[in-house]
N, C-alpha and C positions, 0 to 999 in steps of 0.2 A: 701361705693360705691366701685366697682371695675373701674376700673378708662380706657378709652378706646379714642383715639384722631386719627385724623383723619383731612388734609387740604383740603380746596376747594377755588380755586382762592386766592391762598395767604392769604385766612383769616384761623386760627386755631382753629378747636373744639374741645374740651375737654368733654366727654359723662360719665357723674356717673349713670348707669343705674340702678334703684330702686330695689330693695329685691326681690317685686314680680312682677306677670306681671299686666300689665294695671294700672299700677298706673299713677296718674298725671304727664307730661312731662312739665319744668319749664324751658325756657327760659334765658340765663342770661348774658348780653353782657358787660364786663370790660374791662377795660383802659388796664388793664396789668395783667399777671400772667394767671394760668388756673383755679383758682375759690379753690383753697385746702382750702384755707383759708376760702373761705365762705362756704365751705361741713364743714370743723374743727368745724365752729361757727355755724353751722346747727346743728349735733350732740350735742354739749354744751346745745342749749335750746330746745331740745329733739322734732324736726321737724319730722311731718310723713313722710313715706316712699313716695318718689318719684324719677323721673327718674329728673338727672338735665344738662343741654348744656349749655356747659358754653364756649362763641366765644370770642376768642381774637386776636390780630394780627390787631385791629381796625384802622381805620387811622380815628381817637376819634372828632375831631373838622368837621369831613368831612362826616364819615358814621354815626355818631347820631342825625347831624343836619337838620331841613328841607327846613333853605333857611340860607341864609348869613345873616352871620350878621359879623359886623365890631369888629377889639380888640375893647376888652373893656379897655386895659390899652396900654403904651407906647411900654411894653415888651409883649404882648398879642401877641395873631396869630388870622385870622378871620376864624371864620366859615365860609365852604363853602358848606354847603346844600346838602348833596346826601345819606339823607336819605331813599329818592325811591329809589335807584339805590339801595342799602345795600339792604332794605328790600326783592329787589327782589330776590337776590342771597338768602337771608335766608328763603323762604319762598317757592322757588324752586328749590335749592340744596341743602343746610345744614340739612331743616327741616327733608326734606324726607330719607338723607344720617341717620340722626338719627334716625328717629325713625326704620329705619330698623335693628338696631343693637338694640334694646329693646326686652321684652319681653308682648308679644298681643299687646293689640290696647291702647293707652292711654286715661282716661277716662274723660280729657281736657286738653287743652295746655295753658301754662300761659307765661307769657313773664313779667323780671323784668331789672331793671335799675342800676344804682347808679350814679347821677350827669345828664350829657350828658346821658345818660343811660335811667334813667327816665325818662326825655324827650321824647328821643326814643321810648322806652317804650308802654307811651301812643299816641304818634302819630300813631303809628302802627297801633293802635286799630282803625283808621280810613282811614286808606290804605288797610287792608286786613283783612278777618272775621276769621285767625285762631286763634285766642287768646280771649278765653273763662274769663279769670282773667288776672287782670294788676296791677306790683308792681312797683310804681316811690318812692326810696327813695333817700331822699334830692335831686328830681329830680331839673335842671333848668329851672325851671318855670319861674327864671326872661325873660327867650329866646325871643326876642322883639315879639311881634305882637302875641304870641303863644298863651294865656289867649282869646283875642280877635276870635283867627281860635278856640279855642274849644267853646267859647259861640257862636260862627254863623254856626258849621257844624255839623255832625251827623255822629255816627258811623257806620265800615264798618257790622257790626253783635254785638251789644250793650254788650257788658263784663255784668256778673253779679255781681261782686267783683271787685273792685278797691281799693289799698292801698298805701295811700297817707303820707309822713315821710317827719320834716323839724326838721333839728338841732333850739333851742333852740336861739341858737346867730348866723344864718347864715343870718339875715337879718340887723345884725348890723354893717355894715357897710359904708364907704363915699364914694363905688362904685353908683352912680344913677339908675344905671339898676341892678345891682346885689342886691340891698336895695327891691328889688321890691317882693323876691320870697317869702316872708310870704303872702302876700297880695294877689296875684295871684295863689300861690298854696291856701289859702282858696277859691278865687270866684270859684277855678275848685273843688274843692272838694263840696262846696254850689249848684253848678251847677247840679252835678252829682246828690248827695240827691235828688234834686228838680224831678230826670228824675226817680228815686225810685229804685236809683242803690244801693246795700249795697256798701257803702265806712267807710272805715276803716281808719278812723284818728292818726297819733302819733308825739309827739313832743317828742326827742331825746334829751340830755345836751349836751352841745359842740354846736361849728364849724360846719363849712364844712366838714370840714376832719375829724373828730371823729368819732372811729370808723367804718369805711366803712365794715368791714366783717359782722360786728354782725350785725350793720343796713340791710345790705344785707339780711344777713339771716332771721334776723324780717319780713322783708317783704315778703319771699317766706313762711314762715310759714302761715303767716297770711293767702295767695291763698289757704292754704292744711289746716287748721283748721275747 
């Protein structure tokens, strides 16, 4: 993929255009970097051709979170609930600029994210109609009240495919909030399946920090296969 970079309102977007026109466009919000490690992992697992838009330079605990959450530990920082504001920037400015730079019209647009980025990917599908497929890799579905939000709200435009992954050791923690992640992820997956959505579940070996690039690539591939 040939790489293009542009900046909008302090957010750095890196676009890897597809090799052919009219390929799907996948948005990946990332904590750090330009997504190059994910692109390499995508090549290693033979991911189908797509355009990948990676957005970085994010205020992670603000831009990716739907509402306020206090610090989870003494040395942690709070989440300050800026997802709606960032989603507006993404859909009204960043995505249109990316679409100008790719060949043809994407067959569909999907959104993917790791950790809080996975939380945001699901949140985005409730608040705009841009994304037909969603991937939440090791998503922070421990986030207070998010499970209840999912069970009581409707999508802006129901996705036709949702990918949910989790590490098999992520729930093995003493933190009472973080340890809910597996139960919450399973409850959300079952809810989507009952809605008739094609849900792909995957359990990966290790804790939250193991193989994030590979896990991200696997989620993106699942949206394209």
